[in-house]
Structures are given as structure tokens and as C-alpha cells.
N, C-alpha and C positions, 0 to 999 in steps of 0.2 A: 354712236360715239366711237366705237371701235374703228369704223371706216374713216372717221376724221383723224384719229390718231395715226392710222396706217398711212393716210395721205400726207399728213404732216411729216412723218418719218421719211417718206419717199421724197418729198420736196426738200427736206433738210439734206438728204443724201445727195441730191442733185446740186444743191448749193455748195455743200462741203467738198464735192468732187472738184469744183473749180478752184478751191483754195489750196489744195495739195498740202494739207496741214502737217504731214510728216516731213515735208521738204522746205517749209517756209522758215524764215528767220524766227528765232525764239521770241523776240519782242512782238513781231507780227502775229505769231501763234498765240501769245498770251491775250492779245486784243481780241482775236477770233474766239478764243476759249471763253472770255468774259461774255461776249455776245451770245455764244451758244448756251452758256449757263443761264443767261437772262431768258432765253426762249423756253428752256425747260422749266425754269421757275414759274414763268407765266402759265405754261401748260399745267403744271402741278396745281397752281392756284385755281385755275378754271375747273380742273377736274374736282378739286375739293368743293368748289361752289356747286357744281352739278350734284355731287353726292349729298351735300347739305340740303339742297333744294328737294331732292328725292326723299330724304329723311323727314323734312318739314312737311312735305305733302303726304307723308306716310304711304308712299308708293312702294309696294312690295315687288321686288324683281323676281322673275322666275329663275330657275337654276342657270340657264344659259346666259341670261343677262347678268346675273351675279358673277359668273365666271369671266365674262367680258370686262366687267368693272375691275375685277381683281387683276386681270392681264394688263389693263391700262396702266395700273400702278407699276407694273414690271416692264419698264421701257428698256428694251434691249439696246437700242441705239444709244441711249444715254449712258448705259452701263459700259458699252464698248468705248464711247468717247471718254469716259472717266478713266478707263485704263490707258488710253492714249495720252491723256493729260498727265497722268502719273509717269508714264514712260518718258515723255518729252521732258518733264521736269528733271528726272534722274539723268537723262541723256545730256541735258544742258549742263548740269552740275559736273558730270563726268568729263565733259568737254573742257570746262573751265579748269578742272584739276589737271588734265593732261597739258593744257596750254601753260599753266603756271609751272608745272614740273619741267616741261621742256625748256621754258625760258630760263629757269634757274639752273638747269643742267648746262645749257649753252653758256650761261654767264660764269660757270665754274663754281657756283655756290652749292656744292654737293652735300654739305653738312645739314642744310635746312630742308632737304628733300623729304625727309620723314614727316615733317610738320605740315606739308602741303595739303594732304588730304584731311587733316584734322581741323583745318580752318574753315 
């Protein structure tokens, strides 16, 4: 099971490398993010099914196997991607604020600049 998860992570890294998620348009990034989340949701569901099957069969895992099952739940790739998702969301919001501020500054509407970030 651990080998399958590691292989899946390697394959996802290869796929994600072609997308350049840090440099893509935000709309394209959101579509990619949704697909990535679907993959991890499916993976989590399958892992839960395996655990349930092991419990129903009353198969006891040795310490090493138990540790592998615990590590499977701690998917570092998913955690890193979640941090990237949050960063990109904040970056896009910041970009919108800057554009709005600069456009108002260029139009001469300096009285409303304080309200830009609050919207």
C-alpha cells in the first residue's frame, strides 16, 4: 500500500510539473486545483475502504504495517499543495486589490482608496 501511495505521488508530481501551477492563470489554476482535490478525495476514500476491509476481516497489522497505514494518512504532497492553493488564492486577491487601487489612483479618485482593500 505504501508503495502504491509513493508511486501515485511520483506520478502526480510528474503531471503537475507540466502545469506550472505557480505561473498559470488563476482560472486555469482553480480548474487544476479542483481536479487535484478530486484525486486526493478518491485516494482518501480508497484508503478508508482498505482500512475498513482490514477491520472487518479482523486482520491485525504488525507494528511496521501499522506505521505505514498511519503515514499513508499523512500525505505530504497533499499538504504542500494545500499551502500552494492558499497562497495562490491570497496572491490573486492581492493582485485584484493592487489593480483596483492603481486604477482608482490613475482616475484621480484618491478619496476612495482606503475602501479598496475592505471590499
